[in-house]
C-alpha positions as CSV (number, residue, x, y, z in Angstrom):
1,M,9.0,26.5,-17.9
2,T,5.3,25.8,-17.0
3,R,3.5,28.9,-15.7
4,M,2.3,28.5,-12.2
5,T,-1.5,28.9,-12.0
6,P,-3.0,31.2,-9.4
7,L,-4.6,28.2,-7.7
8,R,-1.3,26.3,-7.4
9,R,0.3,29.5,-6.0
10,R,-2.4,29.9,-3.4
11,M,-2.2,26.3,-2.3
12,I,1.6,26.5,-1.9
13,E,1.2,29.7,0.1
14,D,-1.4,28.0,2.4
15,M,0.8,25.0,3.0
16,T,3.9,27.1,3.6
17,L,2.0,29.1,6.2
18,R,1.1,25.8,8.0
19,N,4.8,24.7,8.0
20,F,4.4,21.8,5.6
21,T,7.7,20.3,4.6
22,P,8.9,20.9,1.0
23,Q,8.4,17.3,0.2
24,T,4.8,17.3,1.4
25,I,4.2,20.5,-0.6
26,Q,5.7,18.8,-3.7
27,T,3.6,15.7,-3.2
28,Y,0.3,17.6,-2.7
29,V,0.8,19.8,-5.7
30,G,1.6,16.7,-7.8
31,C,-1.6,14.9,-6.6
32,I,-3.8,17.9,-7.5
33,A,-2.1,18.3,-10.9
34,R,-2.9,14.6,-11.7
35,F,-6.5,15.0,-10.4
36,A,-7.0,18.0,-12.7
37,R,-5.4,16.3,-15.7
38,Y,-7.7,13.3,-15.3
39,F,-10.8,15.5,-15.9
40,H,-9.1,18.0,-18.2
41,S,-10.4,20.7,-16.0
42,S,-9.5,23.1,-13.2
43,P,-10.2,21.8,-9.6
44,E,-12.3,24.9,-9.0
45,R,-14.9,23.5,-11.4
46,L,-14.9,20.0,-10.0
47,G,-17.2,18.8,-7.2
48,P,-17.9,15.8,-4.9
49,E,-18.9,13.5,-7.8
50,Q,-15.6,14.0,-9.6
51,V,-13.6,13.6,-6.4
52,R,-15.2,10.3,-5.6
53,A,-14.9,9.1,-9.2
54,Y,-11.2,9.9,-9.1
55,L,-10.6,8.1,-5.8
56,L,-12.5,5.0,-7.1
57,H,-10.4,5.2,-10.3
58,L,-7.2,5.1,-8.2
59,V,-8.3,2.0,-6.3
60,Q,-10.2,0.0,-8.8
61,E,-8.3,0.7,-12.1
62,R,-4.9,1.9,-11.1
63,R,-4.7,-0.2,-7.9
64,V,-2.4,2.3,-6.2
65,S,-0.8,1.7,-2.9
66,L,-2.5,2.7,0.4
67,S,0.0,5.4,1.0
68,Y,-0.5,6.9,-2.5
69,Y,-4.3,6.8,-2.0
70,K,-4.1,8.5,1.4
71,Q,-1.7,11.2,0.0
72,T,-4.2,12.0,-2.8
73,R,-7.2,12.1,-0.5
74,S,-5.3,14.4,2.0
75,A,-4.2,16.7,-0.9
76,L,-7.8,17.0,-2.1
77,R,-9.1,17.6,1.4
78,F,-6.6,20.4,1.9
79,L,-7.3,21.9,-1.5
80,Y,-11.0,22.1,-1.0
81,R,-11.1,22.8,2.7
82,V,-8.3,25.3,3.1
83,T,-7.5,26.8,-0.3
84,L,-10.9,26.9,-1.8
85,D,-12.9,27.2,1.5
86,R,-15.3,24.4,0.5
87,D,-15.3,22.6,3.9
88,D,-18.2,20.4,3.0
89,I,-17.0,18.8,-0.2
90,L,-15.3,15.8,1.3
91,E,-17.6,15.4,4.3
92,T,-20.3,14.0,2.0
93,I,-17.9,11.5,0.4
94,P,-17.3,8.3,2.4
95,P,-13.8,6.9,2.3
96,V,-13.2,4.4,-0.5
97,K,-12.4,1.0,1.2
98,Q,-8.8,0.1,0.6
99,P,-7.4,-3.3,1.2
100,R,-4.6,-3.2,3.8
101,T,-1.1,-3.4,2.4
102,L,1.7,-4.1,4.8
103,P,5.1,-2.4,4.4
104,V,7.9,-4.4,3.0
105,V,10.7,-4.9,5.5
106,L,14.2,-6.4,5.6
107,S,14.8,-9.3,7.9
108,P,17.7,-8.9,10.5
109,D,19.8,-11.2,8.3
110,E,19.1,-9.1,5.2
111,V,20.1,-6.0,7.1
112,A,23.3,-7.6,8.1
113,R,24.1,-8.6,4.5
114,F,23.1,-5.1,3.3
115,F,25.6,-3.3,5.6
116,A,28.3,-5.9,5.1
117,A,28.3,-5.1,1.4
118,I,28.9,-1.4,1.9
119,S,32.6,-0.4,1.8
120,N,32.1,3.4,1.2
121,V,32.4,5.1,4.6
122,K,30.0,7.9,3.7
123,H,27.4,5.6,2.3
124,R,27.7,3.3,5.3
125,A,27.4,6.3,7.7
126,I,24.3,7.6,6.0
127,L,22.5,4.3,5.7
128,I,23.2,3.0,9.2
129,T,22.0,6.4,10.6
130,A,18.8,6.0,8.6
131,Y,18.2,2.5,9.9
132,A,19.5,2.9,13.5
133,A,17.3,5.9,14.1
134,G,14.4,5.2,11.8
135,L,14.6,8.5,10.1
136,R,12.6,9.8,7.1
137,V,14.7,10.8,4.1
138,S,14.0,14.5,4.6
139,E,15.0,14.2,8.2
140,L,18.3,12.4,7.3
141,C,19.3,14.9,4.6
142,G,18.5,17.8,7.0
143,L,20.7,16.6,9.9
144,R,23.2,19.2,11.1
145,L,26.5,18.6,12.7
146,S,25.1,19.7,16.1
147,D,22.2,17.2,15.9
148,I,24.4,14.2,16.7
149,H,24.9,13.9,20.5
150,F,27.8,11.3,20.8
151,D,28.0,11.5,24.6
152,S,24.3,10.9,25.3
153,G,23.7,8.6,22.3
154,Y,20.9,10.6,20.7
155,V,20.2,12.2,17.3
156,R,17.9,15.3,17.1
157,C,15.8,15.6,14.0
158,L,13.2,17.9,12.6
159,G,10.2,15.9,11.4
160,K,6.8,16.7,9.8
161,G,5.3,20.1,10.7
162,N,8.7,21.2,12.0
163,K,8.3,19.0,15.1
164,E,11.6,18.3,16.8
165,R,12.3,15.0,18.4
166,L,15.2,13.1,20.0
167,V,15.8,9.5,18.9
168,P,18.3,7.1,20.6
169,I,21.1,5.9,18.3
170,G,23.3,2.9,18.9
171,R,27.0,2.7,19.6
172,Q,27.8,1.0,16.3
173,A,26.1,3.7,14.3
174,L,27.8,6.4,16.3
175,E,31.2,4.9,15.7
176,I,30.7,4.8,11.9
177,V,29.5,8.4,11.9
178,Q,32.6,9.4,13.9
179,R,34.7,7.7,11.3
180,Y,32.9,9.5,8.5
181,L,33.5,12.9,10.3
182,R,37.1,12.1,10.7
183,D,38.0,10.5,7.3
184,S,35.4,11.5,4.8
185,R,33.6,14.7,5.5
186,P,36.7,16.9,5.6
187,K,37.5,15.8,2.0
188,L,34.0,16.8,0.9
189,A,33.6,20.1,2.8
190,R,34.1,23.5,1.1
191,E,34.3,27.0,2.5
192,D,30.7,27.5,1.6
193,S,29.4,24.1,2.6
194,P,26.3,24.1,4.9
195,E,26.6,22.9,8.4
196,L,24.9,19.7,7.5
197,L,26.1,16.3,8.7
198,F,26.0,14.5,5.3
199,L,27.4,16.3,2.3
200,N,27.4,15.3,-1.4
201,R,30.6,15.0,-3.5
202,H,30.4,18.7,-4.3
203,G,30.2,19.8,-0.7
204,G,26.5,20.6,-0.8
205,A,23.4,19.1,0.8
206,C,22.6,15.4,0.0
207,S,19.4,15.1,-2.1
208,R,16.5,12.6,-1.8
209,H,17.4,11.4,-5.3
210,S,21.0,10.6,-4.4
211,F,19.9,8.8,-1.2
212,W,17.4,6.7,-3.2
213,K,20.1,5.7,-5.6
214,T,22.5,4.9,-2.8
215,V,20.0,2.6,-1.2
216,S,19.2,0.9,-4.5
217,D,22.8,0.4,-5.5
218,C,23.9,-1.0,-2.1
219,G,20.9,-3.4,-2.1
220,K,22.0,-4.8,-5.5
221,K,25.6,-5.1,-4.4
222,A,24.4,-7.1,-1.3
223,G,22.5,-9.4,-3.6
224,L,19.2,-8.8,-2.0
225,R,16.2,-9.9,-4.0
226,K,13.9,-7.2,-2.7
227,K,13.9,-3.9,-4.5
228,L,15.2,-1.6,-1.8
229,K,13.6,1.9,-1.3
230,P,14.7,4.4,1.3
231,H,11.6,4.1,3.5
232,M,12.2,0.4,3.8
233,L,15.0,1.1,6.3
234,R,12.5,3.0,8.5
235,H,9.9,0.2,8.2
236,S,12.6,-2.3,9.2
237,F,13.7,-0.2,12.2
238,A,10.1,-0.1,13.6
239,T,9.4,-3.8,12.8
240,H,12.6,-5.0,14.4
241,L,12.0,-3.0,17.6
242,L,8.5,-4.5,18.0
243,D,9.8,-7.9,17.1
244,R,11.9,-7.7,20.2
245,G,9.2,-6.5,22.5
246,A,9.5,-2.7,22.3
247,D,6.5,-0.7,23.6
248,L,4.3,0.6,20.8
249,R,4.1,4.1,22.3
250,A,7.9,4.3,22.5
251,V,8.2,3.3,18.8
252,Q,5.5,5.9,18.0
253,M,7.6,8.6,19.7
254,M,10.8,7.5,17.9
255,L,9.1,7.5,14.5
256,G,7.5,10.9,15.2
257,H,4.0,9.6,14.3
258,T,1.1,11.9,15.5
259,D,-1.4,9.1,15.5
260,I,-0.6,5.7,17.0
261,A,-2.7,4.0,14.4
262,T,0.0,4.8,11.9
263,T,2.5,2.9,14.1
264,Q,0.2,0.0,14.6
265,I,0.6,-1.1,11.0
266,Y,4.0,-2.5,12.1
267,T,2.3,-4.9,14.6
268,H,0.5,-6.4,11.7
269,V,3.9,-6.9,9.9
270,V,5.1,-8.8,13.0
271,E,2.0,-10.9,13.1
272,E,2.2,-11.8,9.4
273,R,5.9,-12.8,9.8
274,L,5.0,-15.1,12.7
275,K,2.3,-16.7,10.6
276,Q,4.8,-17.3,7.8
277,V,7.2,-19.0,10.2
278,Y,4.4,-21.1,11.6
279,R,3.1,-22.2,8.2
280,A,6.7,-23.0,7.0
281,H,7.8,-25.0,10.0
282,H,4.8,-26.4,12.0
283,P,4.0,-30.0,10.9
284,R,0.2,-29.4,11.3
285,A,0.1,-26.0,9.8
């Protein structure tokens, strides 16, 4: 087992005190570890020049996604500003310009094909809840039995920073969840099972890895050409709402985004899809 360095321990303690989710902590620690390995040095010994060089490397040589780049920059900012108390280190570094990449989404027809191919009741309940409420994987895996409000048609979830929100969930999704609770969950539950909504085959909590595999396997079974990833269901949820005229602020609240700029990326997805339809069908395109 690799020994935890004092710096890593301090950073984890700082993030824990600020109520970072376990997934965010894991992501940030991984970003810092890769940064240190790149220079074969401890981050305490690295300064603004190395930070900028690494960010440029990610963009120009590795051509990482925008989300990966933002995660790395945020991790470095947290490391130097909070853990190492070097508040000025990133202020002198202008952001590296990144080309905008739009999230990949499923069309409504692809969503219909996807769910039509799922026969397993538990898998169907998990996936339709993820899509119907636009939940993050961590939020989905953390749902408790008391978080589903069948009478009012809401699901309560705990998002980033331990912020709680209520999200409407449709009748079709609720019916499938009720079927899962009636026919499937009792066969999975054990005396020591947690009060979580979705359980794995051993009666424990579902993991991110198992959800990822379920999404991928069901996508292949449905014959979809796109390589499905868990967050794609959340992207599709937001895009389909905006496609049908939903208010951007309402979608922001349902997604649990702190900054509306994060939600606005989905308006660009809608615009791009309209352009594709125009180019494909207009005789003068």
